[in-house]
C-alpha positions as CSV (number, residue, x, y, z in Angstrom):
1,X,4.9,-3.9,-32.7
2,X,2.4,-4.7,-29.9
3,X,2.6,-2.9,-26.6
4,X,2.7,-5.3,-23.7
5,X,-0.4,-5.1,-21.5
6,X,-0.1,-5.1,-17.8
7,X,-1.8,-7.9,-15.9
8,X,-4.6,-6.6,-13.7
9,X,-3.8,-7.4,-10.1
10,X,-6.6,-8.0,-7.7
11,X,-7.1,-6.0,-4.6
12,X,-6.0,-7.9,-1.5
13,X,-8.5,-6.2,0.7
14,X,-11.5,-7.1,-1.5
15,X,-10.3,-10.7,-1.9
16,X,-9.8,-11.3,1.9
17,X,-12.7,-9.1,2.9
18,X,-10.5,-6.9,5.1
19,X,-12.6,-3.9,6.2
20,X,-10.1,-1.8,8.0
21,X,-6.3,-1.3,8.1
22,X,-4.6,-0.9,11.4
23,X,-1.7,1.7,11.3
24,X,0.0,-0.3,14.1
25,X,0.4,-3.4,11.9
26,X,3.9,-2.5,10.5
27,X,4.7,-5.8,8.8
28,X,1.5,-5.6,6.7
29,X,2.0,-1.9,5.8
30,X,5.5,-2.5,4.6
31,X,4.1,-4.4,1.7
32,X,2.8,-1.2,0.3
33,X,6.1,0.7,0.6
34,X,9.1,0.8,-1.6
35,X,12.6,0.2,-0.2
36,X,13.1,4.0,-0.1
37,X,10.0,4.3,2.1
38,X,7.7,5.7,-0.6
39,X,4.1,4.7,-0.9
40,X,3.6,2.4,-3.9
41,X,1.0,3.2,-6.4
42,X,-2.2,1.2,-6.8
43,X,-0.9,-0.1,-10.2
44,X,2.0,-1.8,-8.5
45,X,0.1,-3.0,-5.4
46,X,-3.1,-3.9,-7.2
47,X,-5.3,-2.1,-4.7
48,X,-8.6,-0.6,-5.8
49,X,-9.0,3.2,-5.3
50,X,-11.0,2.8,-2.1
51,X,-8.5,0.6,-0.4
52,X,-5.5,2.6,-1.8
53,X,-6.8,5.7,0.0
54,X,-7.2,3.7,3.3
55,X,-3.7,2.2,3.0
56,X,-2.2,5.6,2.2
57,X,-3.9,7.2,5.3
58,X,-2.7,4.3,7.5
59,X,0.9,4.7,6.3
60,X,0.8,8.4,6.9
61,X,-0.5,7.8,10.5
62,X,2.2,5.3,11.1
63,X,4.8,7.7,10.0
64,X,3.4,10.4,12.2
65,X,3.5,8.1,15.2
66,X,7.2,7.2,14.3
67,X,6.4,3.6,13.6
68,X,7.6,3.9,10.0
69,X,10.3,6.2,8.6
70,X,9.5,9.1,6.3
71,X,12.7,8.4,4.3
72,X,15.1,5.6,4.1
73,X,18.8,6.0,3.6
């Protein structure tokens, strides 16, 4: 029985040539969060390692500034 292979997603930042992520852009950052306010992995989002670190840092900054919740109920 063959194991289904995951389709490789392409990094949005590399495709659109986005150089920086603004922590104040809440609508864009919500794409990288689960409904329970957890940061999604790069496998699910398709980000490369470099941009996944940038997104993670931006989400943490937005949480610290109270723009995004730490947890969702």
